[in-house]
C-alpha positions as CSV (number, residue, x, y, z in Angstrom):
1,M,-6.5,16.7,9.0
2,K,-10.2,16.0,8.6
3,L,-11.0,12.6,7.2
4,S,-14.1,11.3,5.5
5,P,-15.9,8.4,7.4
6,A,-14.5,5.9,4.8
7,E,-11.0,7.3,5.2
8,A,-11.1,7.1,9.0
9,R,-12.3,3.5,8.8
10,I,-9.1,2.3,7.1
11,H,-6.5,4.9,8.2
12,E,-3.6,3.6,10.2
13,E,-1.8,6.1,12.5
14,S,0.9,3.5,13.3
15,A,3.8,2.9,10.9
16,A,3.6,-0.8,11.6
17,P,1.6,-3.1,9.4
18,H,-1.9,-4.1,10.4
19,P,-2.0,-7.6,11.9
20,W,-4.7,-9.8,10.4
21,G,-7.0,-11.6,12.8
22,E,-10.5,-12.6,13.5
23,G,-11.5,-9.0,13.4
24,D,-10.9,-9.0,9.7
25,L,-13.8,-11.5,9.1
26,V,-16.5,-9.8,7.1
27,R,-18.5,-7.1,8.8
28,L,-21.4,-6.1,6.6
29,D,-23.1,-2.7,6.9
30,P,-26.9,-2.8,7.2
31,D,-27.4,-1.4,3.7
32,H,-25.2,-4.2,2.2
33,P,-27.3,-6.5,-0.2
34,G,-26.2,-9.5,1.8
35,F,-26.7,-8.1,5.3
36,R,-29.9,-10.2,6.0
37,D,-28.7,-13.3,4.0
38,A,-27.3,-15.7,6.6
39,A,-26.1,-18.2,4.0
40,Y,-24.2,-15.5,2.1
41,R,-22.6,-14.2,5.3
42,R,-21.5,-17.8,6.2
43,R,-20.1,-18.2,2.7
44,R,-18.1,-15.0,2.8
45,N,-16.7,-15.8,6.2
46,A,-15.6,-19.2,5.0
47,I,-13.7,-17.7,2.1
48,A,-12.3,-14.9,4.4
49,R,-11.0,-17.6,6.8
50,I,-8.9,-19.1,4.0
51,A,-7.1,-15.8,3.8
52,L,-6.7,-15.6,7.6
53,E,-5.1,-19.1,7.7
54,Y,-2.9,-18.4,4.7
55,R,0.8,-17.8,5.5
56,D,2.9,-18.2,2.4
57,G,3.4,-20.4,-0.6
58,P,0.8,-21.2,-3.3
59,V,-2.5,-19.4,-2.8
60,P,-5.2,-21.9,-1.7
61,V,-8.0,-22.7,-4.1
62,V,-11.5,-21.4,-3.5
63,A,-14.1,-23.8,-4.7
64,Y,-16.6,-21.3,-6.2
65,T,-20.2,-22.3,-6.5
66,P,-22.2,-22.4,-9.7
67,Q,-24.1,-19.3,-8.5
68,E,-20.8,-17.5,-8.0
69,H,-19.6,-18.5,-11.5
70,E,-22.9,-17.2,-12.9
71,T,-22.4,-13.8,-11.2
72,W,-18.9,-13.7,-12.7
73,R,-20.4,-14.3,-16.2
74,T,-23.1,-11.7,-15.7
75,V,-20.5,-9.1,-14.8
76,W,-18.4,-9.9,-17.8
77,A,-21.4,-9.8,-20.2
78,S,-22.1,-6.2,-19.0
79,L,-18.5,-4.9,-18.7
80,A,-16.8,-6.3,-21.8
81,P,-18.6,-3.9,-24.2
82,L,-17.9,-1.0,-21.9
83,H,-14.3,-1.9,-21.7
84,E,-13.9,-1.7,-25.4
85,A,-15.5,1.7,-25.5
86,C,-14.3,3.3,-22.2
87,A,-11.1,1.6,-21.0
88,S,-7.6,3.1,-21.6
89,A,-5.4,1.5,-24.3
90,G,-2.8,0.4,-21.6
91,Y,-5.5,-1.5,-19.7
92,L,-6.9,-3.1,-22.8
93,D,-3.4,-4.3,-23.9
94,A,-2.7,-5.7,-20.5
95,A,-6.1,-7.4,-20.3
96,R,-5.5,-9.1,-23.6
97,A,-2.1,-10.3,-22.4
98,L,-3.7,-11.7,-19.2
99,R,-6.7,-13.3,-20.9
100,L,-8.8,-13.9,-17.8
101,D,-11.4,-16.7,-18.0
102,R,-14.8,-15.1,-18.4
103,E,-16.8,-18.2,-17.8
104,Q,-15.3,-19.4,-14.5
105,V,-13.9,-17.3,-11.6
106,P,-10.1,-17.6,-12.0
107,Q,-8.0,-18.7,-9.0
108,L,-5.4,-16.2,-7.7
109,E,-2.6,-18.8,-8.0
110,D,-3.3,-19.2,-11.8
111,V,-3.4,-15.4,-12.3
112,N,-0.1,-15.0,-10.4
113,A,1.7,-17.2,-12.9
114,A,1.0,-14.7,-15.6
115,L,1.7,-11.6,-13.4
116,I,5.1,-12.9,-12.2
117,R,6.2,-13.4,-15.8
118,A,5.0,-9.9,-16.8
119,T,6.2,-7.7,-14.0
120,G,6.9,-9.8,-10.9
121,F,3.7,-8.9,-9.1
122,V,1.6,-11.4,-7.1
123,M,-1.8,-11.3,-5.6
124,K,-2.1,-12.6,-2.0
125,P,-5.4,-13.4,-0.2
126,V,-6.8,-11.1,2.4
127,A,-9.9,-11.5,4.6
128,G,-11.3,-8.1,4.0
129,L,-10.5,-4.4,4.2
130,V,-7.1,-3.7,5.8
131,G,-5.6,-0.4,6.8
132,D,-4.2,2.0,4.3
133,R,-0.5,1.7,5.3
134,T,-0.8,-2.1,5.2
135,F,-2.5,-2.3,1.8
136,L,-0.4,0.3,0.1
137,G,2.9,-0.8,1.8
138,Y,2.6,-4.3,0.4
139,L,2.8,-2.8,-3.1
140,S,6.4,-1.8,-2.6
141,H,7.1,-5.6,-2.4
142,S,5.2,-6.3,-5.6
143,T,2.3,-7.8,-3.6
144,F,-1.4,-6.9,-4.0
145,L,-3.7,-7.9,-1.2
146,A,-6.8,-9.3,-2.8
147,T,-10.2,-10.4,-1.5
148,Q,-11.6,-13.7,-2.9
149,Y,-15.3,-13.6,-2.0
150,M,-18.0,-12.8,-4.5
151,R,-20.6,-10.0,-4.3
152,H,-24.2,-10.8,-3.5
153,P,-26.1,-12.5,-6.4
154,S,-29.1,-10.2,-6.0
155,R,-26.9,-7.3,-7.2
156,P,-24.3,-8.7,-9.6
157,L,-23.4,-5.3,-11.0
158,Y,-22.9,-3.7,-7.6
159,T,-20.7,-4.1,-4.6
160,P,-20.1,-1.6,-1.8
161,E,-16.6,-2.9,-1.1
162,P,-13.8,-4.8,-2.9
163,D,-14.6,-8.3,-4.0
164,V,-13.0,-10.9,-6.4
165,V,-14.6,-9.1,-9.3
166,H,-13.0,-5.8,-8.4
167,E,-9.6,-7.4,-7.7
168,L,-9.5,-9.5,-10.9
169,V,-11.4,-7.4,-13.4
170,G,-10.1,-4.1,-12.2
171,H,-6.6,-4.7,-10.9
172,A,-5.2,-8.0,-12.1
173,A,-4.6,-7.0,-15.7
174,T,-2.8,-3.8,-14.7
175,F,-0.1,-5.8,-13.1
176,C,0.8,-7.1,-16.6
177,H,1.7,-3.5,-17.6
178,P,5.0,-2.0,-16.7
179,G,3.6,1.5,-16.2
180,F,0.9,0.4,-13.8
181,A,3.5,-1.8,-12.0
182,K,5.8,1.2,-11.6
183,L,3.0,3.4,-10.2
184,N,1.9,0.7,-7.7
185,R,5.4,0.2,-6.4
186,A,5.8,4.0,-6.0
187,F,2.7,4.2,-3.9
188,G,4.0,1.3,-1.8
189,E,7.4,2.9,-1.2
190,A,5.7,6.1,-0.1
191,A,3.3,4.4,2.2
192,E,6.1,2.7,4.0
193,R,8.0,5.9,4.6
194,V,5.6,8.8,5.2
195,D,4.0,9.9,8.5
196,A,0.4,9.3,9.3
197,E,-0.9,12.7,8.0
198,T,0.9,12.4,4.7
199,L,-0.3,8.8,4.4
200,V,-3.9,10.2,4.1
201,K,-2.8,12.2,1.1
202,V,-1.0,9.3,-0.4
203,A,-4.1,7.2,-0.1
204,R,-6.2,9.9,-1.7
205,L,-3.9,10.0,-4.6
206,Y,-4.1,6.3,-5.0
207,W,-7.9,6.4,-4.9
208,Y,-8.1,9.1,-7.6
209,T,-5.6,7.4,-9.9
210,L,-5.3,3.6,-9.6
211,E,-8.9,3.2,-8.4
212,F,-10.7,6.0,-10.2
213,G,-8.2,7.4,-12.7
214,V,-9.3,8.9,-16.0
215,C,-7.1,10.1,-18.9
216,R,-7.5,11.6,-22.3
217,E,-6.8,9.4,-25.4
218,N,-7.5,10.2,-29.0
219,G,-9.7,13.1,-28.1
220,G,-11.9,11.1,-25.6
221,L,-12.0,10.2,-22.0
222,K,-10.7,6.7,-21.0
223,A,-10.7,5.0,-17.6
224,Y,-7.6,3.4,-16.2
225,G,-8.7,3.1,-12.5
226,A,-9.8,-0.3,-11.2
227,G,-12.8,1.1,-9.4
228,L,-14.2,2.4,-12.7
229,L,-13.2,-0.6,-14.8
230,S,-14.9,-3.1,-12.5
231,S,-18.1,-1.2,-12.0
232,F,-20.8,-1.2,-14.6
233,G,-22.6,1.7,-13.1
234,E,-19.5,3.8,-12.7
235,L,-17.9,3.1,-16.0
236,G,-21.1,3.6,-18.0
237,G,-21.9,7.0,-16.6
238,F,-18.9,8.8,-15.1
239,E,-18.7,11.4,-17.9
240,Q,-22.2,12.6,-17.2
241,R,-22.3,12.0,-13.4
242,A,-19.0,13.2,-12.0
243,E,-17.4,16.7,-11.9
244,L,-14.3,16.3,-14.1
245,R,-11.4,18.3,-12.8
246,P,-7.9,18.8,-14.2
247,F,-5.3,16.4,-13.0
248,D,-3.3,18.0,-10.1
249,P,-1.7,15.7,-7.5
250,A,-1.6,18.5,-4.9
251,A,-5.3,19.2,-5.2
252,I,-6.1,15.5,-5.2
253,A,-4.2,15.0,-1.9
254,E,-6.6,17.5,-0.3
255,T,-9.8,15.8,-1.7
256,P,-11.5,13.2,0.5
257,Y,-13.2,10.3,-1.1
258,D,-16.3,8.2,-0.4
259,P,-16.4,4.6,-1.7
260,T,-20.1,4.1,-0.7
261,D,-21.6,6.1,-3.5
262,Y,-20.9,6.9,-7.2
263,Q,-17.8,9.2,-7.4
264,R,-18.8,12.8,-7.6
265,V,-15.4,14.1,-8.5
266,L,-12.8,12.6,-10.9
267,F,-9.5,14.0,-12.0
268,V,-8.6,13.8,-15.7
269,A,-5.0,13.5,-16.8
270,P,-3.8,14.5,-20.3
271,S,-2.5,10.9,-20.6
272,F,-1.8,7.8,-18.5
273,A,1.9,8.4,-19.0
274,E,1.6,12.0,-17.6
275,A,-0.5,10.8,-14.7
276,T,2.2,8.3,-13.8
277,E,5.0,10.8,-14.1
278,R,3.4,13.5,-12.1
279,T,2.1,11.1,-9.4
280,C,5.6,9.5,-9.0
281,A,7.1,13.0,-8.7
282,W,4.6,14.0,-6.0
283,L,5.2,10.8,-4.1
284,D,9.0,11.4,-4.3
285,G,8.5,14.8,-2.9
286,A,6.3,13.5,-0.1
287,M,9.0,11.1,1.0
288,D,11.5,13.9,1.1
289,D,9.4,16.3,3.1
290,E,11.1,17.0,6.4
291,I,9.1,16.8,9.6
292,E,9.4,19.7,12.0
293,K,7.8,19.5,15.5
294,S,8.2,21.5,18.7
295,D,10.2,20.1,21.6
296,E,6.9,19.9,23.5
297,Q,5.4,17.7,20.7
298,W,8.4,15.4,20.7
299,R,8.2,15.0,24.5
300,R,4.5,14.2,24.2
301,E,4.9,11.6,21.4
302,L,8.0,9.8,22.4
303,T,8.9,7.7,25.5
304,P,11.5,9.2,27.8
305,E,14.1,6.9,26.4
306,Q,13.2,7.6,22.8
307,Y,13.3,11.3,23.5
308,R,16.7,11.0,25.2
309,V,18.2,9.2,22.2
310,L,16.4,10.7,19.2
311,R,16.3,14.4,20.4
312,E,19.2,14.6,22.9
313,K,21.6,12.3,21.0
314,A,22.1,10.0,24.0
315,T,23.4,6.5,23.6
316,E,21.7,3.5,25.3
317,R,24.0,1.0,27.1
318,A,25.3,-1.9,25.0
319,F,23.3,-5.1,25.2
320,T,20.3,-3.4,26.8
321,G,18.2,-2.4,23.8
322,A,15.2,-4.3,22.7
323,L,16.5,-4.9,19.2
324,W,20.2,-5.6,19.5
325,D,19.7,-9.4,19.3
326,D,16.6,-9.4,17.1
327,H,17.1,-11.4,13.9
328,E,13.4,-11.9,12.8
329,P,12.4,-10.8,9.3
330,G,11.0,-7.3,9.0
331,R,11.7,-3.6,8.6
332,Y,13.2,-1.1,11.0
333,L,11.4,2.2,11.1
334,C,12.2,5.5,12.8
335,A,10.6,5.6,16.2
336,G,10.1,9.3,15.7
337,C,8.4,9.6,12.3
338,G,7.8,6.0,11.0
339,A,10.2,6.4,8.0
340,E,11.7,3.1,6.9
341,L,15.4,3.1,7.8
342,F,16.8,-0.4,7.7
343,R,15.8,-3.9,6.7
344,A,16.4,-7.2,8.4
345,E,18.3,-8.7,5.6
346,E,21.0,-6.1,6.1
347,K,21.3,-6.7,9.8
348,F,24.3,-8.6,11.2
349,E,25.8,-9.6,14.5
350,S,28.7,-7.2,15.1
351,G,29.4,-8.1,18.8
352,S,29.0,-4.5,19.7
353,G,25.7,-4.8,21.7
354,W,23.8,-2.5,19.4
355,P,21.7,-3.3,16.3
356,S,24.1,-3.2,13.3
357,F,23.3,-2.9,9.6
358,S,25.5,-3.0,6.5
359,R,23.4,-0.3,4.7
360,P,20.2,1.7,5.0
361,A,17.0,0.6,3.5
362,H,17.4,3.1,0.6
363,P,19.8,5.9,-0.2
364,R,17.6,8.7,1.1
365,A,16.7,7.0,4.4
366,V,19.5,8.5,6.6
367,A,21.8,11.5,6.6
368,S,25.2,11.8,8.2
369,E,27.4,14.5,9.8
370,R,30.7,14.8,11.5
371,D,30.6,14.3,15.3
372,I,33.5,15.4,17.5
373,S,31.8,15.0,20.9
374,H,33.3,13.1,23.8
375,G,36.8,13.7,22.5
376,M,36.3,11.4,19.5
377,E,35.8,12.0,15.8
378,R,33.0,9.9,14.4
379,V,30.2,10.0,11.7
380,E,26.8,10.5,13.2
381,V,23.7,9.2,11.3
382,H,20.2,10.6,11.7
383,C,16.8,10.1,10.2
384,R,16.6,12.3,7.0
385,R,12.9,13.0,7.5
386,C,12.7,14.1,11.2
387,G,16.4,14.6,12.1
388,G,16.2,12.1,14.9
389,H,19.6,10.8,16.2
390,L,20.1,7.1,15.3
391,G,23.7,6.3,16.1
392,H,27.0,6.2,14.1
393,V,28.4,4.6,11.0
394,F,31.9,3.0,11.0
395,Q,34.1,1.6,8.3
396,D,34.5,-1.9,9.7
397,G,31.5,-3.7,8.4
398,P,31.1,-6.7,6.2
399,A,31.5,-6.8,2.4
400,P,30.3,-5.5,0.0
401,T,29.7,-2.1,1.7
402,G,32.4,-2.3,4.4
403,E,30.1,-0.2,6.6
404,R,28.6,-0.8,10.1
405,Y,25.6,1.3,11.0
406,C,25.6,1.1,14.8
407,I,22.1,2.1,15.8
408,N,20.3,2.6,19.1
409,S,17.3,0.3,19.6
410,A,15.4,3.2,21.1
411,S,15.5,5.1,17.8
412,L,13.9,2.2,16.0
413,K,10.6,0.3,15.9
414,K,10.1,-3.0,14.2
415,A,7.6,-3.7,11.5
416,R,7.4,-7.4,10.8
């Protein structure tokens, strides 16, 4: 699948989450307003480092400068009237419930208190752009990865990448709205389960809905996407500037996007409710799509041991697999297609020498069939998406399920 340069920059082929590190400190493009401002670059890196050093618990406070507070006020002075005229009713209701401070840049921890009460969502700090599977995947856990640095003061109404204005003005209020929360979690669940090619389509659908979504309300066009709602230039002129197309998730999934310029194409839904319903239906279908590959492809993509287990239904020797004694937090994905199969909280020590789980990660993760090989009658389990052999399920597990999913380490890969 052909990707736009922006899509290629953040696309993650791997199903494992992107590890944050020093490489996530701010890299500014030459056309960025702050590219030649050494003081601004140092300031952004200092704020980004707070995110790099963050592990868990309360979000650390960022001591915003008077100049950063002034930029925040300038943005609100320009956007507030546009919101009243151009924002969707759902966004406006949620924004009134959240009541962001428009004089001082709010702290994520203070915002989180309101979000948790409303829908259970939280915003956690991130140093900069992260990969699509990482960013979207966190949404399934009701977590939004948010930058905390401020745009350059020379262009208070413009930023070429997400900043604290985008995160708080555009996204924060939406997490007080159950419809937006449902849609975000649906994207997260899909991102954790689909293969790399489908992930591109999921990311495009996210872009044209939760970032640049438009719907009809009371005979007019209203914005519900955070990219529109946090941009004075976009929100004030999208009706005249962009080509407005009918809302069609399948068409959206084939439409690349470019975040470095005003959006040239937007998709208009009959209502926000319909956009949510049709998007969730498309995402459900994407998660159910079966993967078919030739034997040659599987041999090329899998290690010899993975191929032997996943495609030839072999069984690794007990106590030899890499994950049989693994008890660290995380998720267990199919080594063949990256679909999420099991979670660490359902893993238990069975004494069998193979990874053992009391249940799959979700009801559609695995499928089963009768196995009468080797003179025994058992129930084989395999990945529902790619058909890869995983192991067997036995009725001697712990309560409440009473089941023991006995799985080959070679059929899994760990995402922590």
